[in-house]
N, C-alpha and C positions, 0 to 999 in steps of 0.2 A: 353456220349457214342455215338459213330457213328454207325448208323444202316446200315451197309453195308455187303456184302457177305451173303445175305439171301437165304438159300436153302430150297426148299420145297420137302420133300421126300414123294412120293405117290401123283401123279397128276391125280387122277381119278375124279369121280363125284364131290367131294368136293375140293380136293387139286388143281385140274386144275383151276377152277374159282378163288380160293384163290390166286394162283400164278398170274393170270391175273390181279386181283384187286391190288396186291402189285405193279406190274409193271405200271399199269394205274396211281397209286399214285406217281410214280417217283422213286420207290425203286430199288436198284440193286438186283434184285431177279431172281433166276434161279431154275430149277427143276430137279428131278431125278425120274425115275420109272423103274421097271424091264421090262416093256413092251417095244417094239420097239419104237424109237423116231418117226417113221413115223405114229404112231397111234395118234399123238397129234396135228396135224394140225398147226394152227397158233402159238402154243407154241413150236413147234419143234426146232426153232432156239435158244431158251433159255433153252434147255435141254441138257447140255454137257454130255460127257462120264463120267463115275464114277470117274476116276482119276482127271479130271478137276473139277468136282463137289467138290471133297474133298479139292483140293488146294485152291479154292476160298471161302470156307465155314467158316463163322464166327458165323452165327446164323442159327441153324437147326430147321425147323418146320416139325414135323412128322405128316402125315395125312394118314398113312397106315391103313389097315383093322383091324388088331388084334394084340394080344401079340406076336405071332410067327413072324409076319412081323416086328413089332417094335424091337424085339430082333435081327432080321437080320440087320436092319438098324443101330442099336446102337452097337451091340457086335458080330454079326455073319457074314453073307455073305458080307455086306458092311462095318461093323465094324468101323463106323465113329468116335466113341469115341476114338479109338486108332490111326486111320489113317488120320484124318483131323487135320493137324498141327495147324491151327489157330482157332479151334472151341472154342467159348466163351459161347454160350448159347444153350440149348436144350429146345424147346417149344413143349410139347406133346399135339397135338390136336385130336388124335384118341380117341375114346371112349373105355376105357379099365377098367379092374378091379382096383379099388382104391388101393387094397393091392399090386398089381404089381407095380403101379405107385409110391407109397410111398417107396417101396423097391429099386427104382432106386437111391435114395439118398445114398445108401450103395454101389452101383455098379459104379456110375459115379464119376470121380475124383472131388475133392472139388473146383478146379479152374474153373470148368464149372458150370454156373448158370442153375438151373433147374426150369422151370415154367410149370404148366399144364394149358391148355387153351382149353378144349373141347368146341365144339360149337353146336348150335342147329339152325334149320331153314330149313333143307333139301337143295337140290341143287339149288332150285329157289332163296333162300336167299343168297347162295354163289355167284350165278351169278349176283345178284343185289347188292352185297357188303353190306348186311344188316343182317349178322349173329348175333346171340346172343352168347357171350362168357362167360363161367363160369371159373373164374381165380383163380389159387392157386399159392402162392409163396410169396417171400419177397416183401413188399410194394414198396420199392424203385426200385427194379429190374422191377417190373410190370410197374411202372411209366415210366421208361426209355424205355420200349418196347411198351408203349401204342400207339405210332404212327402206329405201324404195325397193331395192332388190329383195330385202327380207319380206316385203309385202307380197311379192310376186313369186318367190322361189324358195327352194329348200337347200340347194347346194350351190356353192360359190367357189370359183377357182380363179385366183389372180394369176394370170399367165405372164405378165410383164408390162412393157410400155404400150402406149396406144397402138393398136393394130395386132398385138400379140393374141388378144382374145379371139379376134377373127381368124388368125392363122390356126389357132387351136381348133376353132369350130369347124373350119372346112376340112381339117384332117379327121376330126371326129365324124363328120358327115360322110366322108369318103368311106369310112368303115360302115356307117349305117347303110349307105347305098350298096355296099358289097353284101352285107347281111340280107338286105331286102332282096337283091337279085338272086342270091343263092337259096334263101329260104323259100322263095316262091318256086324256083326250079325244083327243089327237093319235094315240095308238096305236090307239084304236078306229077313228078315221077312216082310218088307214093300212090297217087290216084290210079295210075296205070298198073301199079303192082297190087292194087286192092287193099292197101293199108289205110285204116281209118285215120282221118285228119286229127281228131282230138287225141287219139292214142299216141300218134307220132309227136304231136306238139308237147304232150306231157313228158314223153321220153326225152325230147330235145332239151326241155327246161331243166332236167336233172342229169344231163350227161354232157359229153365233151362238145356237142354241137350247140350248146346254149348261146343264145344271142338275144338282143333287146327286142327285135321284131317278133321272133318266134315266141318269146316268153309273154309278150303283150299282144299276141295276134288278135285276140277277140275283144280288145279294148282300144287298140290304136286305130284311129278312124280311117286311115288310108290303106290298111294292111291288105285289103282285097281289091283295091282299085287297079285299073289299068292306066297306062300313061295317057294323060291329057295335058295340054299345054298349061292350063290354068288350075290344075289340082296339085296335091302334095307330091305325087309321084313325078309330075312335071318339074316341081321345084327341086327334087332330088337330082335331076339331070343338070339343073342350073348350079347346084351346089358342087357337083363333081367338076363342072367347068371352072368354078371358082378355085377349087383345089388345084386343078391343072394350071390355071393362070399363075399360081404361086409356087409351082413345082421348082425345085432346085435346078440350077443350070446343069444340063446334061443328064437329068434324071430319066430313067426308063419309064415312060408313061403308058406302056402297052396294057398293063392290067387295069389301071383306072379307065382307060378308053374302052376296054372290053366291058367293064362294069356299066359304063355310061350307055353303051349300045344295048346291053341286056335290059336296063331300066326302060329305055326307049321302047323295047319290044314287048313290055308287059301288057297282058290283056286282063280284063276283070276276072276275078276268081269268085265263083259262086259260094 
């Protein structure tokens, strides 16, 4: 299979660096976003108008924010499933409800290969092409597309059939949200106790409280943010909701709901 005509839909905080990484690796990759092309700096020359994006598209990588935007890309405003004449593969990289992702199998024609490949690592990992991908789909199809993931990431985990990657991702992000909520609370309490932030973060990194957010606190771009609907902290609440949507029947969801409310309540940290 030739890996050509690679289009990235959603070229924001994650999608933009992913597009750049694909091009740096020599792939015929281009982007599309609903925002003006002038917003994208060095990537602007490889972000054609929608009609040209459609015509050249063989492999679609979606990195948009949520289900509504994914529906727009696939079936709605952009409707690439019906209007991209040479579309062969759709790779879903956005973090979405696993139920929604699995249902795509019934909505997308069978001649189009579906893979789910949500990623982890925040913008810094996207910029450094060292994302972690959680992969779902046919083993042979994933093998054929692996060079694309190699260009963008450093860690790859095949979790099972289509949708399994997304299930794993929302569970991973549930932990990330828990770590975010508790790390921020601990730092606030440490302020009140007069403990230096840097000293405490160094301690956490080498002791039993170690977690991804605390260890990367000074490089993760959203570590000090408060909740806003359109920032990464806001996305965390969406991701917890996606995990809750896929919770097992009868599961006790008290703790995830508490974490979600704690994320909602976060204020900016100086």
